[in-house]
VOGU-3710 file (C-alpha; in Angstrom, 3 decimals, decimal comma):
1> xxxxxxxxxx> -2,373/18,583/-6,761  -0,765/20,904/-4,285  -1,507/20,333/-0,619  -3,067/23,800/-0,365  -5,603/22,886/-3,059  -6,138/19,285/-2,005  -8,471/20,028/0,923  -12,085/20,387/-0,140  -15,419/20,365/1,689  -17,801/17,530/1,003
11> xxxxxxxxxx> -20,153/19,924/-0,786  -17,410/20,651/-3,327  -16,869/16,903/-3,811  -20,594/16,392/-4,408  -20,760/19,197/-6,949  -17,526/18,365/-8,794  -17,012/14,616/-8,307  -16,424/13,796/-11,968  -13,901/16,606/-12,437  -12,040/15,725/-9,229
21> xxxxxxxxxx> -11,766/12,064/-10,216  -10,423/13,038/-13,649  -7,828/15,320/-12,014  -6,794/12,654/-9,515  -6,470/10,081/-12,286  -4,330/12,271/-14,493  -2,138/13,837/-11,792  -1,881/11,064/-9,217  -2,815/12,661/-5,970  -4,767/12,692/-2,785
31> xxxxxxxxxx> -7,743/14,811/-1,835  -8,714/15,428/1,771  -12,479/15,794/2,217  -13,816/17,827/5,104  -17,202/17,787/6,763  -18,184/20,575/9,144  -14,643/21,921/8,880  -12,928/18,713/9,973  -10,994/16,256/7,824  -13,167/13,152/7,471
41> xxxxxxxxxx> -12,033/11,224/4,394  -9,321/10,827/1,787  -9,864/10,333/-1,932  -6,938/8,935/-3,947  -6,336/7,807/-7,481  -5,955/4,050/-7,745  -2,224/4,115/-8,570  -1,416/6,139/-5,453  -3,588/3,827/-3,352  -1,858/0,715/-4,745
51> xxxxxxxxxx> 1,590/2,226/-4,155  0,610/3,032/-0,584  -0,616/-0,525/0,002  2,576/-2,015/-1,476  4,697/0,276/0,695  2,764/-0,746/3,809  3,183/-4,431/2,951  6,936/-3,994/2,532  7,178/-2,097/5,813  5,272/-4,878/7,598
61> xxxxxxxxxx> 7,652/-7,478/6,154  10,638/-5,407/7,230  9,249/-5,032/10,757  8,607/-8,782/11,022  12,109/-9,505/9,774  13,615/-7,173/12,357  11,527/-8,769/15,123  12,589/-12,267/14,041  16,241/-11,217/13,958  15,965/-9,815/17,492
71> xxxxxxxxxx> 14,491/-13,152/18,668  17,265/-15,062/16,973  14,883/-16,645/14,473  17,254/-16,423/11,521  18,677/-18,829/8,927  21,864/-18,729/6,962  21,548/-18,018/3,273  22,571/-21,601/2,459  19,892/-22,990/4,790  17,272/-20,712/3,235
81> xxxxxxxxxx> 18,070/-21,846/-0,303  18,165/-25,486/0,752  14,734/-25,092/2,335  13,351/-23,435/-0,804  14,783/-26,136/-3,032  13,151/-28,812/-0,843  9,796/-27,022/-1,031  10,087/-26,809/-4,818  10,890/-30,532/-5,086  7,929/-31,373/-2,848
91> xxxxxx> 5,639/-29,140/-4,874  6,752/-30,710/-8,161  6,185/-34,207/-6,773  2,643/-33,275/-5,665  1,746/-32,083/-9,174  2,515/-35,476/-10,746
//
């Protein structure tokens, strides 16, 4: 969907919900729903929503990593792998 056609009033959504959902599903997009002339909601196909959520999660992890690096809370690669190996050993011993 083009941005120029992706803004619809709520009355249009009510009248054409099934068609809009089919279009969103097949073309991966976002629809902006207006009420009284103002943008009030967003309707997305599930794949676009999931991609957005994954992107946000990655951005949060990147931000936390940058903050930790600024605070000096970093490990060498060797220390990280050693820590992971210890956690794996501990986990395997708990399963037995």
